[in-house]
C-alpha positions in Angstrom: 15.9 -7.6 -5.3 12.7 -9.4 -3.2 11.2 -12.2 -5.4 7.7 -13.8 -4.2 6.6 -17.0 -5.8 3.5 -19.1 -5.2 3.0 -17.6 -1.8 -0.1 -19.6 -0.1 -1.9 -18.9 3.5 -4.4 -21.1 4.2 -6.3 -20.7 7.5 -8.2 -23.6 9.3 -11.7 -23.5 8.2 -10.5 -23.7 5.7 -9.9 -19.8 4.5 -7.6 -18.6 2.0 -6.3 -15.8 2.5 -3.3 -15.4 -0.2 -3.5 -17.8 -3.5 -0.6 -18.1 -5.3 1.3 -15.1 -5.3 3.8 -13.7 -7.1 6.0 -10.1 -7.3 9.3 -9.0 -7.8 10.3 -5.6 -6.1 13.1 -3.7 -7.3 15.1 -0.8 -5.2 11.7 1.9 -5.2 8.4 2.1 -3.9 6.0 -1.0 -5.0 2.3 -0.4 -3.9 -0.5 -2.7 -3.0 -3.5 -2.2 -3.1 -6.8 -3.8 -2.3 -9.6 -3.2 -0.3 -10.3 -4.3 3.5 -9.8 -8.0 4.0 -8.0 -8.7 0.5 -5.0 -10.3 2.4 -2.7 -7.3 1.9 -2.1 -7.7 6.1 -1.5 -10.9 6.3 0.9 -10.7 2.9 3.0 -8.0 5.0 3.0 -9.9 7.9 4.4 -13.2 6.2 7.3 -11.0 4.6 8.0 -9.3 7.5 8.4 -13.0 9.2 5.6 -12.7 11.6 3.7 -15.1 9.5 4.5 -18.8 7.9 2.8 -19.0 4.9 1.3 -22.7 4.0 3.1 -23.0 0.3 5.8 -20.7 -1.7 8.7 -19.0 -1.8 10.4 -16.0 -0.8 13.8 -14.1 -1.3 15.6 -11.2 -1.2 18.6 -10.5 -2.9 18.9 -14.2 -3.6 18.7 -15.2 0.3 15.7 -17.9 0.8 14.3 -15.9 4.1 12.0 -18.3 5.0 14.1 -20.7 5.0 16.6 -18.3 7.1 14.3 -15.7 9.0 17.2 -14.2 11.0 18.7 -12.6 6.9 15.4 -11.1 6.7 14.8 -10.0 10.7 18.6 -7.7 10.1 17.7 -6.2 7.2 14.4 -5.4 7.8 12.2 -2.1 9.0 8.4 -2.7 9.5 5.7 -0.1 10.4 2.4 -2.6 11.0 -1.1 -1.1 10.5 -1.5 -1.5 13.9 2.1 0.5 16.4 1.8 0.1 19.5 3.5 2.7 21.8 3.7 4.0 25.6 2.0 7.1 26.0 3.2 8.5 29.1 7.0 8.2 27.6 9.1 11.0 25.1 9.4 10.8 21.9 12.9 9.9 22.3 12.7 7.5 25.4 10.3 5.5 23.4 12.4 5.3 20.2 15.3 4.2 22.6 13.2 1.6 24.3 11.9 0.5 20.5 16.1 0.6 19.3 16.8 -1.9 22.6 14.1 -4.2 21.6 14.9 -4.5 18.4 18.7 -5.5 19.6 20.1 -2.4 18.1 23.5 -1.5 18.3 25.0 1.3 18.3 28.4 3.1 18.5 28.0 6.2 20.3 24.9 4.6 22.4 21.3 4.0 21.6 20.1 7.9 22.5 23.0 9.5 19.9 21.0 7.1 17.2 17.6 7.4 18.8 18.1 11.6 18.1 19.8 10.7 14.4 16.5 9.0 13.5 14.2 11.6 15.3 16.0 14.3 13.2 15.6 12.2 9.8 11.9 12.1 10.4 11.6 15.4 11.4 10.4 15.1 15.2 13.5 16.5 16.6 11.4 19.6 18.3 9.7 17.1 19.6 11.6 14.4 20.7 11.1 15.2 24.8 7.4 15.7 24.6 5.3 12.4 25.6 3.8 10.4 22.8 0.4 10.6 24.4 0.2 14.7 23.5 1.5 13.6 19.6 -0.7 13.8 16.2 -1.6 10.7 14.0 0.8 12.1 11.5 3.5 12.5 14.5 3.1 8.9 15.6 3.3 7.5 12.3 6.8 9.3 11.7 8.1 8.0 14.7 6.9 4.4 13.8 9.3 4.9 10.7 12.0 6.1 13.0 11.6 2.6 14.6 12.1 1.0 10.9 14.9 2.9 9.8 17.2 1.3 12.4 19.8 -0.5 11.2 19.6 1.0 7.5 17.3 -1.3 6.3 17.2 -3.2 3.1 13.5 -3.3 2.6 10.9 -1.2 4.7 7.3 -2.4 4.0 4.7 0.0 5.7 0.8 -1.4 6.1 -1.9 1.6 5.6 -0.2 4.3 6.9 -1.9 7.3 6.2 -5.1 5.9 7.3 -6.9 8.6 9.3 -4.2 11.1 9.2 -5.6 14.6 7.5 -4.3 16.0 4.3 -1.4 17.8 5.9 0.1 14.9 7.7 -0.2 13.1 4.5 1.3 15.1 3.0 4.0 15.2 5.0 4.3 11.6 5.2 4.5 11.1 1.5 7.3 13.0 1.1 9.0 11.2 3.8 8.2 8.0 2.7 9.4 8.8 -1.0 12.7 9.8 0.6 13.4 6.0 1.9 12.5 4.7 -1.4 15.5 6.0 -3.3 18.2 3.7 -1.9 16.1 0.7 -0.8 12.4 -1.5 -1.5 9.5 -0.1 0.0 6.2 -2.0 0.3 3.4 0.2 0.7 0.3 -1.6 1.6 -2.8 0.6 1.5 -6.5 0.8 0.2 -6.5 4.6 -0.6 -5.7 4.9 -4.5 -4.0 8.3 -3.5 -1.4 6.7 -2.0 -0.5 4.8 -4.7 -1.4 7.5 -7.5 1.7 9.8 -5.9 4.4 7.6 -4.2 4.5 4.2 -6.4 5.9 4.2 -10.2 4.2 0.2 -9.7 1.7 -0.6 -8.1 -0.2 -4.7 -7.9 -4.0 -5.0 -7.2 -4.7 -7.5 -4.4 -8.7 -9.1 -4.4 -9.0 -12.6 -2.1 -6.1 -13.2 -1.6 -4.9 -13.1 -5.2 -2.9 -10.3 -7.0 -4.8 -9.5 -9.9 -3.3 -6.8 -12.1 0.1 -5.2 -11.7 0.7 -2.1 -13.4 2.1 1.3 -13.0 -0.7 4.9 -12.8 0.6 5.8 -15.9 -0.1 2.5 -18.2 -3.3 2.1 -16.4 -4.6 5.7 -17.3 -3.2 5.5 -20.4 -5.0 2.1 -21.2 -8.4 4.0 -20.4 -7.7 7.1 -22.2 -11.5 7.9 -24.2 -13.2 5.1 -22.4 -14.6 7.1 -19.4 -17.4 8.7 -19.7 -19.8 10.8 -17.1 -23.4 11.5 -16.8 -26.4 12.2 -14.6 -28.9 9.6 -15.3 -32.3 9.6 -14.3 -33.1 7.0 -11.9 -34.9 4.7 -14.3 -31.5 4.9 -16.4 -29.2 3.2 -13.9 -30.0 -0.7 -13.7 -30.0 -0.8 -17.1 -26.5 1.1 -17.4 -25.5 -1.2 -15.2 -26.0 -4.3 -16.9 -24.4 -3.0 -20.0 -21.4 -1.1 -18.5 -19.1 -1.0 -15.7 -19.5 1.2 -13.2 -16.3 3.2 -12.0 -18.3 5.6 -9.5 -21.8 6.8 -8.4 -22.9 9.0 -6.2 -25.4 11.8 -5.6 -25.4 15.1 -7.1 -28.4 17.7 -7.0 -30.6 14.9 -6.2 -29.6 12.7 -9.4 -27.0 10.3 -10.0 -23.8 11.6 -11.1 -22.0 8.6 -13.0 -19.1 7.6 -14.3 -18.7 4.2 -16.2 -16.2 2.6 -18.5 -16.7 2.2 -22.4 -14.6 -0.3 -23.7 -15.7 0.7 -27.2 -15.0 4.3 -26.4 -18.0 5.8 -27.2 -20.3 6.6 -24.9 -24.5 6.1 -24.0 -26.7 9.3 -24.4 -26.7 11.4 -22.1 -23.0 10.7 -21.2 -19.6 12.4 -22.5 -16.2 11.4 -22.6 -14.1 12.6 -19.2 -10.5 12.4 -17.9 -9.5 8.9 -16.2 -8.5 9.0 -12.8 -6.4 6.2 -10.9 -9.6 5.2 -9.3 -11.8 4.4 -12.1 -8.3 1.9 -13.0 -8.3 0.3 -9.6 -12.1 -0.2 -10.3 -11.7 -1.7 -12.7 -9.4 -3.9 -12.2 -11.4 -5.2 -9.3 -14.7 -5.7 -11.1 -12.7 -7.7 -13.7 -11.1 -9.4 -10.3 -9.2 -12.7 -11.9 -10.6 -12.5 -15.9 -8.1 -9.3 -16.1 -6.0 -9.5 -19.0 -3.3 -8.5 -21.0 -5.1 -7.1 -23.9 -5.9 -4.6 -21.6 -3.5 -2.6 -21.9 -1.5 -1.4 -18.8 -4.1 -3.2 -16.6 -2.8 -6.7 -17.0 -3.5 -9.7 -14.5 -0.1 -10.6 -12.8 
């Protein structure tokens, strides 16, 4: 288990990037969901040993990894948001180079290990192609291949599906789901769909604080009958915003199509109940922020 307690990161200024973050992660996929600038990447870098926290503790299976960083390094796989490759190298050569940088040892040599890892992420056919010819999804799978070296206990992936087309995203989803069977996989993302598909549990982070921890099913159950949709006239929108939490408002045929949260399950005139989505739950959690409370079903504050 990965246990994070009272984690704080303050940059000069001062800027509080993380404030008293606490998480308990068991085997499987766990999502960290939040907008850009919420503190996700700062937390990922601290967990990966690339950044020191101002205060707090992190233990992996009972070992204090802040006091003993080496104990984490040998058990960690990390795919950062920005992963650099040498475009003139082939996928196989690039992976061998990365394995050498990581200090990985293999009984049959690094080339044999690289080929095994490329096969695991379905890149064997592209092993001899130069990385500059890889698609975005292929580059992400190459990044996962290096993260798998050494059979890590913990894998951290930071915004892994940003910029991928739908087909590549689905392929990457399947790969991540397979990896989470026997280890802890922490997925940091601002894409709600990533969490809905992959994560049995997730946390929402806002301005450096964990404001909610729940599961997709619990979050949706808490909204049953409480999301309504309508197409209000322009002069009605301000009044609706003052009385309801708006989870979505998009133009449709010249008028706004609006989704709102109705805490008493009674929609206003012109609105009808509709099925809740995880995006509705996410925007409601973000709106409540630090005031989220256990009284609202599955959307309890951490």
